[in-house]
N, C-alpha and C positions, 0 to 999 in steps of 0.2 A: 438419106438421099443418095449417097455414094453406092450403097448396097442396091438400091433401086435402079440406079442408072447402069451399074454393071450388069444387073440381071436382064435390064430390058435391051440394052444398046450393044453388049459385048459377049463374047464368049470365054472371057478370062475366068476359068473355073477356079483356079488355085487363089487368084486375087480375090474373087468374090467370097469365097470360103473365109479367107482370112479377115475380111471386112465384116462377114457375118459374125465370126467369133468375137471381134473386137465389140461389135454393137451389142451382142448379147452379155458381154462382160460389163459394159458400161451401164446397161440397163439394170443388171444385178447390183452393180455398185451403188448406182443411184437410189434403189430401193432400200438396200441396206442403211445408206446414209440418212434417207428420210426416215426410217424406222428407228434408227438410232436417235435422230433428234426428237421423233415422237415419244419415245420412252423416256428421254431426258425431261421433256416438258410434262409428261404425265406424272413423273416422279415428283417433280417440283410442286405441281398443282395439287397432288395428294398430300404433300407435306403441309401445304397452306390450308387445305381442306379440313385435315385433322389436328392442326397445330402441332405437327410433329416436326420441331425445328432443330431435331439432333441429326438430321441428314446433312451430308456433305457430298460435293461433286469433285472427284478427283481431276485435276488439271494435268492430263499425262498424254492427250492425244496429239497426233502430229497436225491435226487439222485446227489451224489458228483461230479461225472464226469458232469453231465448236469450243476451244479453250476460253475465249472471251465471254461465250454464252455461259459455260460453267462457272466461270468467276463471277459474272453478273449475279447468277442464281444463289451462289455462296454469299454474296455481299446483301442480297435481299433477305436471305434467311438469317444472317447475322442481324439485320435491322430489325426483323420480327423478333428474334431472341431477346434484343435489348428492350423493344417495347412490351414484350410479355413480362420480362423480369421487373420491369417498372410498374406495370399494372399489379403483378402478384405482390410486389413490395407494398404498393397503395392498399392493396385488399387486405393484407395481413395487418397493415398499420390500422386500417378502419376497424377491422375485426377486434384487434387488441383494445381500442379505444371503446368500442360498442360493450366489450365484455367486461372492462373494467370500471364502467360508468356506474354510479350508484343508483340511477333511476332505472326502473324496469322499462324495457322496450321490446314490443312485439310488432313484427311485419306479418300481415296476412291478407289473403285475397277475399273476395267479397262472399265466397261461400264458406269461409272460415278456415280454409287450409293455411297453415302457419308456415312461413318461409324463413323466419328468423326470430330468435329469441337470444337475450343475453343472461348472464349468470345472476344478474339482480333479479330477473323475472323468475328464474328457477329458485332463488332463494325466497322470494316474496310468496309464491304459490307452492313451495315444496314440492316441486316436480324436477324429474331428471330431463324429460323430453316433453314436447308438447306439439302434436301433429296437427291438432285442430282446436278452435277455440271452443267448440262444444264440450271438449274434455274438462273445462273448468266449470262446467254446470254444476257438479257436485260441490264444488268450492263456493259458488255464488252464482245462482240463476240470473239475479239482477245484473251482475258484472258482465255476464255472456251477452244479456240483451242489449246492454249499453254498448258493448265493443262491436256488436254486429249492426247496430244502427248509428253508430256515430258518425257525423258528418265533418267535412273538411274545416279545419280551425275551430271545431267546436271543444269546449272545456267543460268536463261534467264532474260531479262528486258522487261517489258509490260508497255506502256505508255497509260493513261487513261486521256483523256480531259473531264470533265464536264462543264456544264454552270458556276458553282460556285466553281469548285475545278479542280486542275491538279496534277495527280498521276503519279509517276513512281515506279512501283512495282518490287523489285528484287525477283524471284521466284526460289526456289531450290528444286529439286525432288529427292527422293530416293524410292527404290522399294525392297519388300521383301514379303515372303510368310507366310500364318497362315493357316493351315488345308487345303492345297491345294488351297487356295484362294490368288490371287495376289493382294497385297496391295500397293498403291502409297502414301506415305507421302510427302506433299509439304509444305514449309515454304515460307511466303509471307510477305515481309516487305516493306512499303513505305518509299524510301530513298530520296524523293524528297528534304526534308529539309536539309539532308547531303550534297546532290549535290549543293544545293543553296549556303550552308556554304563554300563548297570547292570553287565554282565559285567565290564568293565574295572575299574571301581570294586571290585567284589567281589575280583578277583584282587590288585588293589593293596593291599587291607586285608589279605588273607591273607598276601600277600609280606611286607608290613611287620612283621606279627606273627611270621611264621616267622623272617625274617632277624634280628630284634631277639632272639627267644630263642635262635636258634642262636648267634648272635654273644656274647651274655651267657655262653653255656656255653663256647664253643671258644675265645675269646680267653684266659681265664686258663690253659686247658690249654696253649695255644700258648706263652704266656709262661714257664708253669712248665717245660715240656719244654726250652725253649731254655736257661732257667737251670740246669737239671739236666744238659743236655748240656755245658755249660761246666764245671760242677763234676766231671762224669765226665772229660772231657779232661784236667783237671788232675790228678785222681787218678790216672789211668792213665799219666800222663807221669811224676809221681813215682815210682810203683811200679816203672816200668822203669829209672829212674835208680838205684834202690835194687836192682836186681836180684832183686826179690821172685819169689815162686813163680810158675812159669809158668801154673799152673792158675788162680790167682786172677786174674792179668792177663787170661787168655782169657775168664774168666766176666765180668769187668768189660767187656771189649770187646763181648761179646754183649749185655750190658745196653745198653750205649752205642749199639750198632747199633740195637736195638729202640727206644730213645729218639729216636735220628734219624729213624726210620721214623714214629713218632708225631708229631714235630715236621713232617715232611714232609706228612703227610696233614693235620694241623690247618691248616698254611698253604694246602693245596689246598682245604680247605673254606672257609677264609676267603675265598680267591679266588673260589670257588663263588658264596657268598652275596653277596659284592660285585657279582658279575656281574649276578645277578637283582635287586639293588637299582637297577640302571639303569631297570628298567620304572617305578619310582616317583621318578626323579630326571630326567625329561626336561625340559630347559630350556623356558620360555614362548617360543612362537614368535615370531620377529621378522619380521613381515609386510612384504613389499614386492613391487613388480611388476616381473616379469622375463620375457623371451621363453622359451618352452617350447623352441624349436629349440637354444637355448645350453645349457639344462639337459641335453638328451639327447645333444647333442654333447660335453658334459662327461663324461657317463658312458660314451660310448664310447671316448673318448681314455683314460680310466682303464683300459679293459680291452682295448684294441686289441692290445697286444703279446700277452696271452694268448690272445685270439681267434685271431691269426694263427697263433701257435704250434699250436693246436688245430685250424686250419683252419676257423673257425666263420664262416659266412656272416651278417653283421649288416646289417639294414635298418632305416633310420630315415625315419618318415612323420610329417610335422606338417601338418594340414589344419584351417584355412588356415595358411599358412607364418608369418603375422603374430601367431599364437596367443600370447596372454600369460597369465600366471598370477599370482595374488595369494596367496603363501604364503611360508613361511620357505625359501629356496632351499637351505641347507645340510641342513636337516632332510629335505626331500624328496630330495635327492641321496642321502643315507644309505640312505632306503627303497628307491631305485632300485638303488643299489649292492648291496645284499643280495639284491634280486630278480634282477638280472643274474648275481651269483655263483651263486645257485641254479640259474639256467637253464643256466649253463655246466657246472655239476657234473652236471645232468640230461641233458645231452646227449653226455656222454662216451661214445664207442663207438659213435656213431651214423654211418652211412655219409655222410650229408649234413647235417651239423649245421647248424642256423639259428636266429637269434634276431631278432625284429623288436620294434622299440620304436616306438610309435605314439601319436600325441596327436591329439584331434579333439574336436568337440562332439557329445555324444549325442543321442539322439532327445528328451530332455528338456531339451536346451540347456545341460547342464553339461560343464565341461571335464573330460576323460577321458583318462588315460594308460595305456596297455596294454603289458606285457611278455610276448611269446609265443615259445615253443620248440617245437621237434619231439622233445623228448626223451621218456623212459620213461613220463612222466605220474604222476598221482597216483591211487591206488586210490578208488573212489567211498566205501568205508567209512572212509576216512582224511580225506577233503575237510572234514568238519566238525570235524576236530580239529586241524589244522595251525596255527591261530592261538591255540591253547591254550597258555599258558606252561608250559614244561618239556617239551612234547610235541615230538618230533623224529623223522623218519624216516632221519636220517643216523646212521651209528654213532657218531660223534664230535660230533654236533650238540648244542648246549646248549638247544635249544626256545625261545630267546629272540628270535631275528631277526625272525620273523613277528609275533610278540607286540609286539614293539617297533615295528614298521611300523604296526601297526593303532593302537597308541597314538598315534603321531605323525599318522596321518590323523584320528583322533578329536579331536585339538586343533586341526585344520584344518577341523572339522565336515564332513569327508568320510568315505568308506567305501573298504575294499579287499576285493575278493571273488576268487574263483578258479573257473575252469572248468577241467576237465582231461578229455581223451579218451586214455586209455592208448595210447601208441605212436603217437599221431596229433599232438595238441597239447596244451600247457598254457598257459592265459592268465591271468595276474593283471592286475586291473582296478583302477585307482585312480580314484576320482570325487570331484571338488571341488564 
């Protein structure tokens, strides 16, 4: 305004020039001040946008208002740093919990893209990474189908049978949204061991009740029949000495024969019941460390003669040769003896009978012992029943051997499974 007034109303050239220079200087200073403030604001907003909270603003200007602005920016960045550090701590804490939890967890989108898996998942499915649920199709197509169609709050059971393993997976799913993305979180747990535990407990309770009731009924019958047999023996002997009527003696002898049959059958029933009582009388394992090579060689020596007589080729493989097992050696020997006897029975009549005893570390790092034969095999509809007490495919079998074996493995916190391809191979797998 001063410049315009001097220009229009006066002829003060020097004053006009000085006022013009001052006006230009002030305009340039104002532009530089505004530009400096804008650069400061831009730097601060860029830090927030890219979460770069390492920047600081030096409070060294002579402009007091600008210094206060820089100090406020530094305080805001400090608050962001504290919030970010707290979130990162919470994230790492959550990641640690997820990775150490014993249940497999998978978070994926509707299209199957995996966003999170934990160590339990990698261990269960034996994978290092998992980018998509479809990558599990080779492991189990049924599992992939269940995962992709599971609904919120649904709990389902998936059975997976492999050559060396049998899994029953309990799958629970929940659904939530993050930034307009639908995420499905599933927990997967192998409950095969728990089911085996409950099944064995149920059988044991049933056997205890049955054997108790049967023994209560059959023992007095056996005792009475034995006593009556003795009395009848004396009566018949007395009549023969007196030369009594032959018809009477013959009738008494028939009664005596019937009583002997009753006594024999009651004794057989008592032996039968005592046999099944063994399922509930397994001694507590006496754990110790021993080489697996010694265990398998002992089993072979016990059956060497029988194998040689039947021309059975037996192969023993232990990998590594120094493999050691922490278990009750006598009880595990009993299990292997039963399995080898079954294998020898199964390969009778084969042209080239073979039995393989193999010990190794499976892909989950657990000690595994396998007994394999090339016998007739087990029919698919029978596979799920052979470990049930009282069930046997042998005409003279008691149905207790494999049940007893499973019970012994249960006491070792292990499992026993079977894979069979009729007329090709049958493989019993013990996993410790």
